N, C-alpha and C positions, 0 to 999 in steps of 0.2 A: 504491499498500500503506498508507504513513506517513499517509493523510488517514483512513484508518479506524481508523487505530490501537486507539481505544479500544473498538472492536466487536470486532477481531480480537483481541485480547487477551481480551476474554470465551471466544472459542472456543479459543484456543488453553489457557487456564489450566482449560477443562470436559476437557483432554488430548485433544481432536478437530484433525487437522489440517485446513487450510483450502486453498485455488487461490484464487492473487489473478491479477485478469487486468488487466491495464495497457494502456495506450492508448497506441501510442511514435510514431504518426504519422500526421497528418491532411493528407488533400487534399482542397483547395477549402475546403468547412465539415462543421460536424458539432456537434451540440448542444454536447458537451465536448471540451476541447482534451486537447495532450499530458499525461499526468502520470495524465490520469482513472481509479481503479482502482476495478472492482467485483470480492467475494469470494464464492465459492460450499464451501457445506458439504457433507458425504457425504448429508447427506439433502436435500440439494437447497435449502437455507435460502441467499436470498442477501442479500447485503450491497453497500449503493453499487447506486451506476449510473453505466453510460461512455456511453448513449445513450437508449436509448430503443427501444420495440418490438421486432422480430426478434432486431436486433443482441445484447442481452441474451438473448434465449434462446440463440440461440448459440453464446454467451459462457459459459452453462451448460453448454453441451454437452462445450464446452473445458476447463473448468475439471474437469469430474468428469473425462475423460479423465485429465488431467495428474492427479491426486490416486487413479485407479487406478492409472496406471502409474509416477508421478511424476517421468517428468524435464520440463523445460517445452514447451510447444509453442506457435508463432506460427498467427498468425490473419489474415487480411483479410478487411472487408469491403467491398462496393462497391455502389454503385447509381445507375443511370441514374437522367435526371430525370424520367422518365417515370413511373418505378416509383417513385418517395422516398417518396412519403406514404404507401404501401401497405407499403415495405419497412421504414422507422422511420427511416431518416436524409432528415426533410421538405428538407433541404437540397443533397440531390444529391452530398454529399457521399462520402468511400471513408474507414475507418481502418483501421491495422495495432497488434493487441495483441498484447502474447505473456502467454502462463499461465503462473504458477509456483507449486511448492506452498512453503508454510509448516509447518510443523511444531512441537510441542509443545516438543521437545529441540533447538529450533534457539536457540542462546542469544543469537547474533549478532541474528538477527531479532526477539527478543523483547527484547533489549535496545533495541535501536532504535524499536520497536512503544513501551516504556514512554518512552524518552525524549521521543520524537513527541507522546506523551499526556500529557505533563506541562510542554508546549508548548515542547520545548526544543530547539536547533539540533541535527539528525543529518542524515549522509548515508549512505548504503549502496551497492554496489556487487551487481549480481546476474548472473553469466555464465550459459557458454548450458549448462553443469551444473545451474543452480538453487541456485548455492551465493551464500548471501550473505554481504556482509564490513563490517560498518562500518567507516567511513572515519575515522582516527585523529581527524585535527582536528576534533570536531561545534561550533567556535565558530559561532555566528551566521552570519558575512561569508563562512566557509566553506561552510553551506551555500547560501548565496544565489547565491556563486559558483560554485559545478559545479549548481546549477540553473540553467534560464534564467529561472525568474521563481517566485514564491512557488510552493509547492507543487508545480512542473513537474518536468517531466524529460527528457532529451533520450537517444539511442542513442549510442556512442562504437564503433562497429568490431562486434564481438560483446561492449559489457557496455550494462548496463540501470544507469542511476544515476540514484537517487531520493532527493532532499531534501527536508526538510523546516526552515522555518525559522518562530521564534515568533512570534506574532500581531505585528501592528504596531501602536504604544502611541498611544495617545488620549490627552491629557494635559489634565484641563477644570479652569479654573481659575475656580473660582465654584460656586455650589451655589444659584443661583436655577431657577425651571421649564424655562429654556432647556438648561441644563445637562440639569436630571433628564432632559427628552425627548431629547437629542443624547447622552446616557451608554447610555438603552434603543437608539439607533438604531444608535449605535458599535457596541455588543456585538453587538448580531442581525450587524451587516453585518461581524462578523470582529475586532472592534479590543478588545486588552485594556485597556481605558478606568482611569484613573486618576484620582481626583476629589481638589482641594487648598481649602480655604477657610480664612477664618479665623476663622471661626465657628463652634467646635466646636459648638454646639446645631443648626445646618445641615448640618456636614460629618459626616453618621452611615452607616452602612451598611443603616439602614431605610428611607433615601431615596434610597439610591442602592444596590439590590441586586444591579445588575449589573454594577459597577466591581469587578474584581481588588483596588482600594486605598483608601479614603477617607482623607484626611490633614487634620488641624487647625490647620495652620500659615499663617504669614504666604507667600502665593504665590511671593514671589520666591527667599526661604529657601527653600523647598521644588525649586526646580528647581535653585538652588547647591546642593543636597545631592546630585542624581544623579548616580550611575555615567555616565562617559560611554558607559562599556561596555555600557549597557543602551541606547541612543539611535542611532540611523540614520538614513537618507534615509525611512524609511516612516514615523515617527516625527511629529506633529504635536501640535501646543499648541495651545489656542483658550482667546483671554481672556475670561472671562466674567461680571465682575463689577461694572463698571459704577461702578467708584467709580476715579479716576484716582490715587488715594493708592496704590491696591495694582494698576492695571494699567502706570501709568510703570514702575513697578521692574521688577514680572514680564515685560514684554515688551522690557526692556534686557537684561535677561538670556535669555530666550528666544530674540532675535535673534543671539546669542551663541553659541546651542549648535550642535552639529551635529545639525540635524534636517531634515527634508524642507518642513516646514511652520508657519506661525506667521501666525495671524488672532487678529482683536478683534470683538466687536460693539460697535454702535453709530450712531447716526445722523452725519448729515455734517457737524454743526457740531462733533460730540464726536470722532467722526475728524481734524479737520484738529485741533483746540486740544489732542489726543491728540500728535500728531508736534512741533506745537510746543514741547511738553513735552516730548519724545524728543529733539529738535534740541540743547534746552539740555540733555542730559542727557548731551551727547555722544555721541549716535548719529549714524553717516553717513549718506550718499544709501544708499549701498550695500546697506548692513542696512536701511534704511525701506523700501526697493525691494523685500525681501521680503513684510514685511506683506500680508498677505491682510485688508483693511478698509476700509470694510463687509463683512463676513465675510458669505459663502453669494454664489448661484447667484439670479437672477434667474426665481424659479418662482410667484410672483405671490401662493405664502400668507402668511398670519401670524401663523397660531396655533403655539407652542412646538414643538410634533411636525413643522408644516410649515416653518418655522425650521430645526430639526434636520435634516431633508431636504434640506433646500438647503446647512445649510454642511458637511454629511458629500459631498454632490455636488462641490462647488469642493472638500475635500478628496482626493476621489479621480479629478477629472478633471486637478486638480495633478499628482498622485504618477503619473500614466498619460501624461502629456500631451495629456488628451483636451483636445476643441473646446467641450464644455458644448452644443453646438449639436444639434435633432431628428437622429436617425439617418435620417432620412425626407428629412433636404435636404442627404443626406451620398450620392459615389458610393461604388463600391468596398468591399473586404472590409468587415463589422461588427468582426470583432475583429483583432486581431494577430496573426499565427501564426510560430511560432520557425524557424528555420532548415532544423529539420532536414526541415521538410514540401519543400521546394525539389527539384522535378524530378519528383516524385509525378505520375501523373495519375489520373483517374477509373476504373473500369472499365466497361466498355459495357451490363453485362449487365442484361436487366431484373429479374432477384430476385437477392437477396442471394448471394455466395460466402463460400465458405470457402478458403484453403488451409490448411494442417496441412502443419507440419515436425515429427518426432518431432524 
């Protein structure tokens, strides 16, 4: 629900109720995971997606039934491997969903959606009656702690818990072509990108239209002035200034911050020289071991855009513990699944099956 905040608010503000269908369990594999939501309006308009093919069509039926009857309903969709492609879940898995109604006058739901749309942390619970309640503490850490991962959900007994955390931050120090490309790619990947450079002529919103903030300041002073509460393990800092007078003090500050990733561009000779300067400045071996430099995975590209993809790939791999190797060279599941899926088995029917509980 919270991942559709902007679209749902438009419907609710028009005075129309909406039914939301949220994936609560996944067995084996599915195109989208636990927490994925879609919504249905009275006139049959669909917002979002939970899978593809007929899973969506059956979910629309489930949502319209909830709009007509009011009470939440659960559904189970399962496919055999033989019929998977025709049915819509080409992976041969199964999903369970919960459909529930959201009304324009539901203050808790509207407040939660407005908070999520503003990219602040928020957690809600939904019980069997469809009652939506805000969790009192909307701190980002609470939102992350009550969900299995960013924008995911879990089912605890008869209670559905949905959390939204603010977008992870990507702090770019430098305003060259590589920084501009990384800003575009990072924003498209869901990061809230901030850009800082000492030169006001370069640090402008016009050069970085996808950034949430562009600051003209000394990079190390900018970092030192950030509120620690705005940073977390998902935050990444990339030093792209190519000037040791700026790089070294910025990295010295960054390596002491509560962030999950610190990287710096540079040739190997630059990296070695910069490391010696950091040691001379008092940075210890433990802190230096956190530094990703040269920055990026070996993808073979050289353009600013290709380099940006390489850098973002390393950030994502570091954040999720990925290996960075091609998936075809690995065995086992493509994506990690949360514990809520344990013990489920895939139905053996050759066509979609739905179990509806009033």
